[in-house]
mmCIF file of the N, C-alpha and C atoms, coordinates in Angstrom:
data_MODEL
# 
_entry.id   MODEL 
# 
loop_
_atom_site.group_PDB 
_atom_site.id 
_atom_site.type_symbol 
_atom_site.label_atom_id 
_atom_site.label_alt_id 
_atom_site.label_comp_id 
_atom_site.label_asym_id 
_atom_site.label_entity_id 
_atom_site.label_seq_id 
_atom_site.pdbx_PDB_ins_code 
_atom_site.Cartn_x 
_atom_site.Cartn_y 
_atom_site.Cartn_z 
_atom_site.occupancy 
_atom_site.B_iso_or_equiv 
_atom_site.pdbx_formal_charge 
_atom_site.auth_seq_id 
_atom_site.auth_comp_id 
_atom_site.auth_asym_id 
_atom_site.auth_atom_id 
_atom_site.pdbx_PDB_model_num 
ATOM 1   N N  . MET A 1 1  ? 2.719  136.929 -21.305 1.00 0.00 ? 1  MET A N  1 
ATOM 2   C CA . MET A 1 1  ? 2.744  136.843 -22.747 1.00 0.00 ? 1  MET A CA 1 
ATOM 3   C C  . MET A 1 1  ? 3.270  135.483 -23.176 1.00 0.00 ? 1  MET A C  1 
ATOM 4   N N  . SER A 1 2  ? 2.602  134.888 -24.094 1.00 0.00 ? 2  SER A N  1 
ATOM 5   C CA . SER A 1 2  ? 3.030  133.578 -24.555 1.00 0.00 ? 2  SER A CA 1 
ATOM 6   C C  . SER A 1 2  ? 3.787  133.714 -25.871 1.00 0.00 ? 2  SER A C  1 
ATOM 7   N N  . LEU A 1 3  ? 4.434  132.637 -26.249 1.00 0.00 ? 3  LEU A N  1 
ATOM 8   C CA . LEU A 1 3  ? 5.167  132.629 -27.508 1.00 0.00 ? 3  LEU A CA 1 
ATOM 9   C C  . LEU A 1 3  ? 4.218  132.676 -28.698 1.00 0.00 ? 3  LEU A C  1 
ATOM 10  N N  . GLU A 1 4  ? 2.996  132.236 -28.501 1.00 0.00 ? 4  GLU A N  1 
ATOM 11  C CA . GLU A 1 4  ? 2.023  132.251 -29.591 1.00 0.00 ? 4  GLU A CA 1 
ATOM 12  C C  . GLU A 1 4  ? 1.515  133.656 -29.861 1.00 0.00 ? 4  GLU A C  1 
ATOM 13  N N  . SER A 1 5  ? 1.253  134.423 -28.810 1.00 0.00 ? 5  SER A N  1 
ATOM 14  C CA . SER A 1 5  ? 0.719  135.763 -28.995 1.00 0.00 ? 5  SER A CA 1 
ATOM 15  C C  . SER A 1 5  ? 1.813  136.794 -29.261 1.00 0.00 ? 5  SER A C  1 
ATOM 16  N N  . ASP A 1 6  ? 3.038  136.523 -28.822 1.00 0.00 ? 6  ASP A N  1 
ATOM 17  C CA . ASP A 1 6  ? 4.157  137.443 -29.022 1.00 0.00 ? 6  ASP A CA 1 
ATOM 18  C C  . ASP A 1 6  ? 5.400  136.630 -29.386 1.00 0.00 ? 6  ASP A C  1 
ATOM 19  N N  . PRO A 1 7  ? 5.485  136.150 -30.625 1.00 0.00 ? 7  PRO A N  1 
ATOM 20  C CA . PRO A 1 7  ? 6.582  135.254 -31.003 1.00 0.00 ? 7  PRO A CA 1 
ATOM 21  C C  . PRO A 1 7  ? 7.907  135.987 -31.198 1.00 0.00 ? 7  PRO A C  1 
ATOM 22  N N  . PHE A 1 8  ? 8.970  135.217 -31.148 1.00 0.00 ? 8  PHE A N  1 
ATOM 23  C CA . PHE A 1 8  ? 10.291 135.722 -31.463 1.00 0.00 ? 8  PHE A CA 1 
ATOM 24  C C  . PHE A 1 8  ? 10.447 135.779 -32.975 1.00 0.00 ? 8  PHE A C  1 
ATOM 25  N N  . ASP A 1 9  ? 11.322 136.666 -33.416 1.00 0.00 ? 9  ASP A N  1 
ATOM 26  C CA . ASP A 1 9  ? 11.696 136.768 -34.815 1.00 0.00 ? 9  ASP A CA 1 
ATOM 27  C C  . ASP A 1 9  ? 13.215 136.803 -34.844 1.00 0.00 ? 9  ASP A C  1 
ATOM 28  N N  . TYR A 1 10 ? 13.814 136.356 -35.927 1.00 0.00 ? 10 TYR A N  1 
ATOM 29  C CA . TYR A 1 10 ? 15.273 136.378 -35.982 1.00 0.00 ? 10 TYR A CA 1 
ATOM 30  C C  . TYR A 1 10 ? 15.748 136.728 -37.385 1.00 0.00 ? 10 TYR A C  1 
ATOM 31  N N  . GLN A 1 11 ? 16.986 137.206 -37.438 1.00 0.00 ? 11 GLN A N  1 
ATOM 32  C CA . GLN A 1 11 ? 17.617 137.552 -38.701 1.00 0.00 ? 11 GLN A CA 1 
ATOM 33  C C  . GLN A 1 11 ? 19.081 137.160 -38.601 1.00 0.00 ? 11 GLN A C  1 
ATOM 34  N N  . VAL A 1 12 ? 19.606 136.558 -39.651 1.00 0.00 ? 12 VAL A N  1 
ATOM 35  C CA . VAL A 1 12 ? 21.016 136.200 -39.716 1.00 0.00 ? 12 VAL A CA 1 
ATOM 36  C C  . VAL A 1 12 ? 21.695 137.192 -40.647 1.00 0.00 ? 12 VAL A C  1 
ATOM 37  N N  . THR A 1 13 ? 22.726 137.874 -40.156 1.00 0.00 ? 13 THR A N  1 
ATOM 38  C CA . THR A 1 13 ? 23.434 138.856 -40.967 1.00 0.00 ? 13 THR A CA 1 
ATOM 39  C C  . THR A 1 13 ? 24.503 138.169 -41.812 1.00 0.00 ? 13 THR A C  1 
ATOM 40  N N  . LYS A 1 14 ? 25.066 138.916 -42.754 1.00 0.00 ? 14 LYS A N  1 
ATOM 41  C CA . LYS A 1 14 ? 26.126 138.386 -43.614 1.00 0.00 ? 14 LYS A CA 1 
ATOM 42  C C  . LYS A 1 14 ? 27.342 137.956 -42.801 1.00 0.00 ? 14 LYS A C  1 
ATOM 43  N N  . SER A 1 15 ? 27.602 138.657 -41.713 1.00 0.00 ? 15 SER A N  1 
ATOM 44  C CA . SER A 1 15 ? 28.775 138.352 -40.888 1.00 0.00 ? 15 SER A CA 1 
ATOM 45  C C  . SER A 1 15 ? 28.542 137.176 -39.942 1.00 0.00 ? 15 SER A C  1 
ATOM 46  N N  . GLY A 1 16 ? 27.342 136.595 -39.950 1.00 0.00 ? 16 GLY A N  1 
ATOM 47  C CA . GLY A 1 16 ? 27.052 135.442 -39.111 1.00 0.00 ? 16 GLY A CA 1 
ATOM 48  C C  . GLY A 1 16 ? 26.471 135.786 -37.755 1.00 0.00 ? 16 GLY A C  1 
ATOM 49  N N  . LEU A 1 17 ? 26.111 137.042 -37.560 1.00 0.00 ? 17 LEU A N  1 
ATOM 50  C CA . LEU A 1 17 ? 25.497 137.483 -36.317 1.00 0.00 ? 17 LEU A CA 1 
ATOM 51  C C  . LEU A 1 17 ? 24.010 137.143 -36.358 1.00 0.00 ? 17 LEU A C  1 
ATOM 52  N N  . LEU A 1 18 ? 23.497 136.625 -35.272 1.00 0.00 ? 18 LEU A N  1 
ATOM 53  C CA . LEU A 1 18 ? 22.084 136.271 -35.165 1.00 0.00 ? 18 LEU A CA 1 
ATOM 54  C C  . LEU A 1 18 ? 21.386 137.334 -34.323 1.00 0.00 ? 18 LEU A C  1 
ATOM 55  N N  . LEU A 1 19 ? 20.453 138.054 -34.938 1.00 0.00 ? 19 LEU A N  1 
ATOM 56  C CA . LEU A 1 19 ? 19.676 139.076 -34.239 1.00 0.00 ? 19 LEU A CA 1 
ATOM 57  C C  . LEU A 1 19 ? 18.342 138.472 -33.851 1.00 0.00 ? 19 LEU A C  1 
ATOM 58  N N  . ILE A 1 20 ? 18.042 138.466 -32.567 1.00 0.00 ? 20 ILE A N  1 
ATOM 59  C CA . ILE A 1 20 ? 16.792 137.893 -32.064 1.00 0.00 ? 20 ILE A CA 1 
ATOM 60  C C  . ILE A 1 20 ? 15.906 139.044 -31.614 1.00 0.00 ? 20 ILE A C  1 
ATOM 61  N N  . ARG A 1 21 ? 14.684 139.081 -32.150 1.00 0.00 ? 21 ARG A N  1 
ATOM 62  C CA . ARG A 1 21 ? 13.754 140.163 -31.841 1.00 0.00 ? 21 ARG A CA 1 
ATOM 63  C C  . ARG A 1 21 ? 12.462 139.606 -31.268 1.00 0.00 ? 21 ARG A C  1 
ATOM 64  N N  . ARG A 1 22 ? 11.838 140.460 -30.464 1.00 0.00 ? 22 ARG A N  1 
ATOM 65  C CA . ARG A 1 22 ? 10.509 140.132 -29.941 1.00 0.00 ? 22 ARG A CA 1 
ATOM 66  C C  . ARG A 1 22 ? 9.768  141.432 -29.726 1.00 0.00 ? 22 ARG A C  1 
ATOM 67  N N  . GLY A 1 23 ? 8.577  141.523 -30.232 1.00 0.00 ? 23 GLY A N  1 
ATOM 68  C CA . GLY A 1 23 ? 7.791  142.741 -30.093 1.00 0.00 ? 23 GLY A CA 1 
ATOM 69  C C  . GLY A 1 23 ? 8.384  143.905 -30.854 1.00 0.00 ? 23 GLY A C  1 
ATOM 70  N N  . GLY A 1 24 ? 9.107  143.630 -31.931 1.00 0.00 ? 24 GLY A N  1 
ATOM 71  C CA . GLY A 1 24 ? 9.688  144.701 -32.729 1.00 0.00 ? 24 GLY A CA 1 
ATOM 72  C C  . GLY A 1 24 ? 11.010 145.234 -32.217 1.00 0.00 ? 24 GLY A C  1 
ATOM 73  N N  . ARG A 1 25 ? 11.483 144.711 -31.106 1.00 0.00 ? 25 ARG A N  1 
ATOM 74  C CA . ARG A 1 25 ? 12.749 145.171 -30.521 1.00 0.00 ? 25 ARG A CA 1 
ATOM 75  C C  . ARG A 1 25 ? 13.767 144.043 -30.513 1.00 0.00 ? 25 ARG A C  1 
ATOM 76  N N  . THR A 1 26 ? 15.016 144.414 -30.707 1.00 0.00 ? 26 THR A N  1 
ATOM 77  C CA . THR A 1 26 ? 16.088 143.431 -30.634 1.00 0.00 ? 26 THR A CA 1 
ATOM 78  C C  . THR A 1 26 ? 16.337 143.116 -29.164 1.00 0.00 ? 26 THR A C  1 
ATOM 79  N N  . VAL A 1 27 ? 16.181 141.857 -28.796 1.00 0.00 ? 27 VAL A N  1 
ATOM 80  C CA . VAL A 1 27 ? 16.379 141.458 -27.410 1.00 0.00 ? 27 VAL A CA 1 
ATOM 81  C C  . VAL A 1 27 ? 17.752 140.841 -27.185 1.00 0.00 ? 27 VAL A C  1 
ATOM 82  N N  . MET A 1 28 ? 18.385 140.351 -28.280 1.00 0.00 ? 28 MET A N  1 
ATOM 83  C CA . MET A 1 28 ? 19.705 139.748 -28.125 1.00 0.00 ? 28 MET A CA 1 
ATOM 84  C C  . MET A 1 28 ? 20.403 139.682 -29.471 1.00 0.00 ? 28 MET A C  1 
ATOM 85  N N  . GLU A 1 29 ? 21.704 139.903 -29.421 1.00 0.00 ? 29 GLU A N  1 
ATOM 86  C CA . GLU A 1 29 ? 22.560 139.695 -30.577 1.00 0.00 ? 29 GLU A CA 1 
ATOM 87  C C  . GLU A 1 29 ? 23.508 138.575 -30.208 1.00 0.00 ? 29 GLU A C  1 
ATOM 88  N N  . LEU A 1 30 ? 23.513 137.536 -31.005 1.00 0.00 ? 30 LEU A N  1 
ATOM 89  C CA . LEU A 1 30 ? 24.300 136.354 -30.704 1.00 0.00 ? 30 LEU A CA 1 
ATOM 90  C C  . LEU A 1 30 ? 25.310 136.147 -31.822 1.00 0.00 ? 30 LEU A C  1 
ATOM 91  N N  . GLY A 1 31 ? 26.546 135.954 -31.461 1.00 0.00 ? 31 GLY A N  1 
ATOM 92  C CA . GLY A 1 31 ? 27.590 135.744 -32.460 1.00 0.00 ? 31 GLY A CA 1 
ATOM 93  C C  . GLY A 1 31 ? 28.511 134.616 -32.036 1.00 0.00 ? 31 GLY A C  1 
ATOM 94  N N  . GLY A 1 32 ? 29.517 134.374 -32.830 1.00 0.00 ? 32 GLY A N  1 
ATOM 95  C CA . GLY A 1 32 ? 30.538 133.394 -32.496 1.00 0.00 ? 32 GLY A CA 1 
ATOM 96  C C  . GLY A 1 32 ? 30.051 131.967 -32.578 1.00 0.00 ? 32 GLY A C  1 
ATOM 97  N N  . LYS A 1 33 ? 30.604 131.143 -31.691 1.00 0.00 ? 33 LYS A N  1 
ATOM 98  C CA . LYS A 1 33 ? 30.306 129.708 -31.699 1.00 0.00 ? 33 LYS A CA 1 
ATOM 99  C C  . LYS A 1 33 ? 28.849 129.410 -31.373 1.00 0.00 ? 33 LYS A C  1 
ATOM 100 N N  . LYS A 1 34 ? 28.268 130.202 -30.459 1.00 0.00 ? 34 LYS A N  1 
ATOM 101 C CA . LYS A 1 34 ? 26.868 129.957 -30.085 1.00 0.00 ? 34 LYS A CA 1 
ATOM 102 C C  . LYS A 1 34 ? 25.933 130.193 -31.266 1.00 0.00 ? 34 LYS A C  1 
ATOM 103 N N  . ALA A 1 35 ? 26.174 131.265 -32.005 1.00 0.00 ? 35 ALA A N  1 
ATOM 104 C CA . ALA A 1 35 ? 25.342 131.549 -33.177 1.00 0.00 ? 35 ALA A CA 1 
ATOM 105 C C  . ALA A 1 35 ? 25.572 130.492 -34.248 1.00 0.00 ? 35 ALA A C  1 
ATOM 106 N N  . ALA A 1 36 ? 26.821 130.108 -34.450 1.00 0.00 ? 36 ALA A N  1 
ATOM 107 C CA . ALA A 1 36 ? 27.137 129.106 -35.468 1.00 0.00 ? 36 ALA A CA 1 
ATOM 108 C C  . ALA A 1 36 ? 26.478 127.760 -35.160 1.00 0.00 ? 36 ALA A C  1 
ATOM 109 N N  . ALA A 1 37 ? 26.302 127.445 -33.885 1.00 0.00 ? 37 ALA A N  1 
ATOM 110 C CA . ALA A 1 37 ? 25.652 126.192 -33.500 1.00 0.00 ? 37 ALA A CA 1 
ATOM 111 C C  . ALA A 1 37 ? 24.132 126.288 -33.610 1.00 0.00 ? 37 ALA A C  1 
ATOM 112 N N  . LEU A 1 38 ? 23.572 127.469 -33.380 1.00 0.00 ? 38 LEU A N  1 
ATOM 113 C CA . LEU A 1 38 ? 22.121 127.632 -33.367 1.00 0.00 ? 38 LEU A CA 1 
ATOM 114 C C  . LEU A 1 38 ? 21.531 127.836 -34.757 1.00 0.00 ? 38 LEU A C  1 
ATOM 115 N N  . ILE A 1 39 ? 22.208 128.558 -35.621 1.00 0.00 ? 39 ILE A N  1 
ATOM 116 C CA . ILE A 1 39 ? 21.666 128.914 -36.932 1.00 0.00 ? 39 ILE A CA 1 
ATOM 117 C C  . ILE A 1 39 ? 21.235 127.693 -37.752 1.00 0.00 ? 39 ILE A C  1 
ATOM 118 N N  . PRO A 1 40 ? 22.023 126.619 -37.821 1.00 0.00 ? 40 PRO A N  1 
ATOM 119 C CA . PRO A 1 40 ? 21.566 125.458 -38.611 1.00 0.00 ? 40 PRO A CA 1 
ATOM 120 C C  . PRO A 1 40 ? 20.318 124.771 -38.043 1.00 0.00 ? 40 PRO A C  1 
ATOM 121 N N  . ARG A 1 41 ? 20.032 124.982 -36.768 1.00 0.00 ? 41 ARG A N  1 
ATOM 122 C CA . ARG A 1 41 ? 18.871 124.341 -36.135 1.00 0.00 ? 41 ARG A CA 1 
ATOM 123 C C  . ARG A 1 41 ? 17.582 125.127 -36.360 1.00 0.00 ? 41 ARG A C  1 
ATOM 124 N N  . LEU A 1 42 ? 17.691 126.362 -36.848 1.00 0.00 ? 42 LEU A N  1 
ATOM 125 C CA . LEU A 1 42 ? 16.526 127.217 -37.060 1.00 0.00 ? 42 LEU A CA 1 
ATOM 126 C C  . LEU A 1 42 ? 15.980 127.055 -38.476 1.00 0.00 ? 42 LEU A C  1 
ATOM 127 N N  . GLY A 1 43 ? 14.689 127.325 -38.634 1.00 0.00 ? 43 GLY A N  1 
ATOM 128 C CA . GLY A 1 43 ? 14.071 127.360 -39.947 1.00 0.00 ? 43 GLY A CA 1 
ATOM 129 C C  . GLY A 1 43 ? 13.377 126.095 -40.385 1.00 0.00 ? 43 GLY A C  1 
ATOM 130 N N  . HIS A 1 44 ? 13.416 125.044 -39.583 1.00 0.00 ? 44 HIS A N  1 
ATOM 131 C CA . HIS A 1 44 ? 12.780 123.790 -39.974 1.00 0.00 ? 44 HIS A CA 1 
ATOM 132 C C  . HIS A 1 44 ? 11.352 123.685 -39.450 1.00 0.00 ? 44 HIS A C  1 
ATOM 133 N N  . ASP A 1 45 ? 11.138 124.118 -38.215 1.00 0.00 ? 45 ASP A N  1 
ATOM 134 C CA . ASP A 1 45 ? 9.836  124.001 -37.573 1.00 0.00 ? 45 ASP A CA 1 
ATOM 135 C C  . ASP A 1 45 ? 9.609  125.268 -36.738 1.00 0.00 ? 45 ASP A C  1 
ATOM 136 N N  . ALA A 1 46 ? 8.523  125.976 -36.992 1.00 0.00 ? 46 ALA A N  1 
ATOM 137 C CA . ALA A 1 46 ? 8.264  127.254 -36.338 1.00 0.00 ? 46 ALA A CA 1 
ATOM 138 C C  . ALA A 1 46 ? 8.153  127.119 -34.814 1.00 0.00 ? 46 ALA A C  1 
ATOM 139 N N  . GLU A 1 47 ? 7.480  126.087 -34.345 1.00 0.00 ? 47 GLU A N  1 
ATOM 140 C CA . GLU A 1 47 ? 7.321  125.903 -32.897 1.00 0.00 ? 47 GLU A CA 1 
ATOM 141 C C  . GLU A 1 47 ? 8.667  125.598 -32.234 1.00 0.00 ? 47 GLU A C  1 
ATOM 142 N N  . GLN A 1 48 ? 9.455  124.757 -32.875 1.00 0.00 ? 48 GLN A N  1 
ATOM 143 C CA . GLN A 1 48 ? 10.785 124.443 -32.344 1.00 0.00 ? 48 GLN A CA 1 
ATOM 144 C C  . GLN A 1 48 ? 11.676 125.688 -32.351 1.00 0.00 ? 48 GLN A C  1 
ATOM 145 N N  . ASP A 1 49 ? 11.565 126.507 -33.390 1.00 0.00 ? 49 ASP A N  1 
ATOM 146 C CA . ASP A 1 49 ? 12.336 127.754 -33.451 1.00 0.00 ? 49 ASP A CA 1 
ATOM 147 C C  . ASP A 1 49 ? 12.020 128.643 -32.256 1.00 0.00 ? 49 ASP A C  1 
ATOM 148 N N  . GLN A 1 50 ? 10.728 128.756 -31.925 1.00 0.00 ? 50 GLN A N  1 
ATOM 149 C CA . GLN A 1 50 ? 10.320 129.597 -30.799 1.00 0.00 ? 50 GLN A CA 1 
ATOM 150 C C  . GLN A 1 50 ? 10.912 129.079 -29.486 1.00 0.00 ? 50 GLN A C  1 
ATOM 151 N N  . GLN A 1 51 ? 10.899 127.775 -29.301 1.00 0.00 ? 51 GLN A N  1 
ATOM 152 C CA . GLN A 1 51 ? 11.455 127.187 -28.086 1.00 0.00 ? 51 GLN A CA 1 
ATOM 153 C C  . GLN A 1 51 ? 12.970 127.415 -28.004 1.00 0.00 ? 51 GLN A C  1 
ATOM 154 N N  . LEU A 1 52 ? 13.668 127.233 -29.117 1.00 0.00 ? 52 LEU A N  1 
ATOM 155 C CA . LEU A 1 52 ? 15.119 127.443 -29.133 1.00 0.00 ? 52 LEU A CA 1 
ATOM 156 C C  . LEU A 1 52 ? 15.472 128.897 -28.839 1.00 0.00 ? 52 LEU A C  1 
ATOM 157 N N  . LEU A 1 53 ? 14.754 129.829 -29.466 1.00 0.00 ? 53 LEU A N  1 
ATOM 158 C CA . LEU A 1 53 ? 15.030 131.246 -29.242 1.00 0.00 ? 53 LEU A CA 1 
ATOM 159 C C  . LEU A 1 53 ? 14.699 131.656 -27.809 1.00 0.00 ? 53 LEU A C  1 
ATOM 160 N N  . ALA A 1 54 ? 13.641 131.099 -27.251 1.00 0.00 ? 54 ALA A N  1 
ATOM 161 C CA . ALA A 1 54 ? 13.281 131.399 -25.861 1.00 0.00 ? 54 ALA A CA 1 
ATOM 162 C C  . ALA A 1 54 ? 14.370 130.903 -24.906 1.00 0.00 ? 54 ALA A C  1 
ATOM 163 N N  . ARG A 1 55 ? 14.891 129.730 -25.166 1.00 0.00 ? 55 ARG A N  1 
ATOM 164 C CA . ARG A 1 55 ? 15.947 129.186 -24.307 1.00 0.00 ? 55 ARG A CA 1 
ATOM 165 C C  . ARG A 1 55 ? 17.221 130.011 -24.393 1.00 0.00 ? 55 ARG A C  1 
ATOM 166 N N  . VAL A 1 56 ? 17.583 130.419 -25.593 1.00 0.00 ? 56 VAL A N  1 
ATOM 167 C CA . VAL A 1 56 ? 18.810 131.187 -25.783 1.00 0.00 ? 56 VAL A CA 1 
ATOM 168 C C  . VAL A 1 56 ? 18.727 132.543 -25.094 1.00 0.00 ? 56 VAL A C  1 
ATOM 169 N N  . THR A 1 57 ? 17.565 133.180 -25.166 1.00 0.00 ? 57 THR A N  1 
ATOM 170 C CA . THR A 1 57 ? 17.420 134.504 -24.565 1.00 0.00 ? 57 THR A CA 1 
ATOM 171 C C  . THR A 1 57 ? 17.212 134.445 -23.059 1.00 0.00 ? 57 THR A C  1 
ATOM 172 N N  . GLY A 1 58 ? 16.935 133.266 -22.537 1.00 0.00 ? 58 GLY A N  1 
ATOM 173 C CA . GLY A 1 58 ? 16.678 133.158 -21.105 1.00 0.00 ? 58 GLY A CA 1 
ATOM 174 C C  . GLY A 1 58 ? 15.227 133.410 -20.765 1.00 0.00 ? 58 GLY A C  1 
ATOM 175 N N  . ASN A 1 59 ? 14.412 133.645 -21.767 1.00 0.00 ? 59 ASN A N  1 
ATOM 176 C CA . ASN A 1 59 ? 12.996 133.892 -21.557 1.00 0.00 ? 59 ASN A CA 1 
ATOM 177 C C  . ASN A 1 59 ? 12.249 132.571 -21.701 1.00 0.00 ? 59 ASN A C  1 
ATOM 178 N N  . TYR A 1 60 ? 12.510 131.673 -20.784 1.00 0.00 ? 60 TYR A N  1 
ATOM 179 C CA . TYR A 1 60 ? 11.946 130.334 -20.872 1.00 0.00 ? 60 TYR A CA 1 
ATOM 180 C C  . TYR A 1 60 ? 11.552 129.889 -19.482 1.00 0.00 ? 60 TYR A C  1 
ATOM 181 N N  . ARG A 1 61 ? 10.396 129.358 -19.349 1.00 0.00 ? 61 ARG A N  1 
ATOM 182 C CA . ARG A 1 61 ? 9.931  128.884 -18.053 1.00 0.00 ? 61 ARG A CA 1 
ATOM 183 C C  . ARG A 1 61 ? 10.556 127.528 -17.774 1.00 0.00 ? 61 ARG A C  1 
ATOM 184 N N  . HIS A 1 62 ? 11.252 127.436 -16.674 1.00 0.00 ? 62 HIS A N  1 
ATOM 185 C CA . HIS A 1 62 ? 11.999 126.232 -16.337 1.00 0.00 ? 62 HIS A CA 1 
ATOM 186 C C  . HIS A 1 62 ? 11.168 125.201 -15.566 1.00 0.00 ? 62 HIS A C  1 
ATOM 187 N N  . GLY A 1 63 ? 10.021 125.613 -15.051 1.00 0.00 ? 63 GLY A N  1 
ATOM 188 C CA . GLY A 1 63 ? 9.171  124.693 -14.320 1.00 0.00 ? 63 GLY A CA 1 
ATOM 189 C C  . GLY A 1 63 ? 9.371  124.746 -12.823 1.00 0.00 ? 63 GLY A C  1 
ATOM 190 N N  . ASN A 1 64 ? 10.364 125.495 -12.376 1.00 0.00 ? 64 ASN A N  1 
ATOM 191 C CA . ASN A 1 64 ? 10.604 125.556 -10.941 1.00 0.00 ? 64 ASN A CA 1 
ATOM 192 C C  . ASN A 1 64 ? 10.131 126.875 -10.328 1.00 0.00 ? 64 ASN A C  1 
ATOM 193 N N  . GLU A 1 65 ? 9.415  127.688 -11.098 1.00 0.00 ? 65 GLU A N  1 
ATOM 194 C CA . GLU A 1 65 ? 8.889  128.927 -10.556 1.00 0.00 ? 65 GLU A CA 1 
ATOM 195 C C  . GLU A 1 65 ? 7.670  128.627 -9.698  1.00 0.00 ? 65 GLU A C  1 
ATOM 196 N N  . ARG A 1 66 ? 7.562  129.333 -8.625  1.00 0.00 ? 66 ARG A N  1 
ATOM 197 C CA . ARG A 1 66 ? 6.410  129.150 -7.749  1.00 0.00 ? 66 ARG A CA 1 
ATOM 198 C C  . ARG A 1 66 ? 5.359  130.193 -8.065  1.00 0.00 ? 66 ARG A C  1 
ATOM 199 N N  . ARG A 1 67 ? 4.141  129.783 -8.007  1.00 0.00 ? 67 ARG A N  1 
ATOM 200 C CA . ARG A 1 67 ? 3.047  130.718 -8.186  1.00 0.00 ? 67 ARG A CA 1 
ATOM 201 C C  . ARG A 1 67 ? 2.718  131.319 -6.839  1.00 0.00 ? 67 ARG A C  1 
ATOM 202 N N  . THR A 1 68 ? 2.432  132.590 -6.838  1.00 0.00 ? 68 THR A N  1 
ATOM 203 C CA . THR A 1 68 ? 2.089  133.258 -5.586  1.00 0.00 ? 68 THR A CA 1 
ATOM 204 C C  . THR A 1 68 ? 0.628  132.994 -5.258  1.00 0.00 ? 68 THR A C  1 
ATOM 205 N N  . ARG A 1 69 ? 0.383  132.877 -3.995  1.00 0.00 ? 69 ARG A N  1 
ATOM 206 C CA . ARG A 1 69 ? -0.995 132.659 -3.545  1.00 0.00 ? 69 ARG A CA 1 
ATOM 207 C C  . ARG A 1 69 ? -1.608 133.994 -3.207  1.00 0.00 ? 69 ARG A C  1 
ATOM 208 N N  . ARG A 1 70 ? -2.853 134.131 -3.584  1.00 0.00 ? 70 ARG A N  1 
ATOM 209 C CA . ARG A 1 70 ? -3.596 135.332 -3.189  1.00 0.00 ? 70 ARG A CA 1 
ATOM 210 C C  . ARG A 1 70 ? -4.280 135.063 -1.862  1.00 0.00 ? 70 ARG A C  1 
ATOM 211 N N  . THR A 1 71 ? -4.121 135.983 -0.960  1.00 0.00 ? 71 THR A N  1 
ATOM 212 C CA . THR A 1 71 ? -4.733 135.784 0.349   1.00 0.00 ? 71 THR A CA 1 
ATOM 213 C C  . THR A 1 71 ? -5.941 136.629 0.533   1.00 0.00 ? 71 THR A C  1 
# 
């Protein structure tokens, strides 16, 4: 699944908690200093938002994964 076909969604609560959702389900709740640092960076560019949310949730391809060979 790619970020284009299944994008992340987020919501900032009154208490400063960042709720990150994907596919209609909450995948992570982020609070404290990490949320306070991330929230100002969101909302400017949709593609950048997707990359930031993917990195925060750990759902990001790092480039060091090996592809399996079919025999």
